[in-house]
C-alpha positions, 0 to 999 in steps of 0.5 A: 409726231412731226409738224409740217415745215411752212416755207414763209416767204415775205419780205415784209419782217411785220407779215413774216412775223405774223405769219410764223405766229398764226401758223405755229399756233395752228400746229405747223413748224415755220422757216422764212426768206425774205427774199426769192434767192434765200426762198430758193436756197431754204425750199432746196435745203430743208424738208419743205412740205408747203411754201408760202410765196410774195411775189414781189420779193427783192433778187428774185420776183415769187414768179421766177422762185415758183417756176424754178421750183414746180420744173424741177423734178426734185421739188414738184410736189411741193404745193405753193400757195401765193399770197400777195398784194397783188390783185390783177387777173393777169397776175393770177393767170401768171401764178398758174402759169407757173403752176402754183397751187393757190393765190390769195390776195392781201389783206386775207382772212387768216382762217382761209390761208389755214383750211387752204393749207390744210388741204393742199397738205392733205392732198399732197402728203399722205403721211399729214392725211394721216395725222389729220384723219386721226385728229378727226376721230 
């Protein structure tokens, strides 16, 4: 059975390593990027099921990455979870403005992130919905 591919984007290597380990432990395949340009390139060149995106990134911020993907017909249906230390109301509003699907602030509960990923994938991908429904039998 093919595992959903998640793109995790953060410029903090420890955070990326933790995310990768946690996601792989929950049956996801993970690729990573450490800046906005690398994130765009990997999102466009891989069959990504979901993106976890920090806002404060070198080369291109997370808002711009999200906007460029969400306003492109080919990538608009990929769910994007903003995972950031920025907790101001304006930051969340800006994320909504670029069509992010969820907004989680750091520090975060890992299980909250996993639950949100599963929920978004179940809503976005019929193939994933079938995999998770079969597991519940």
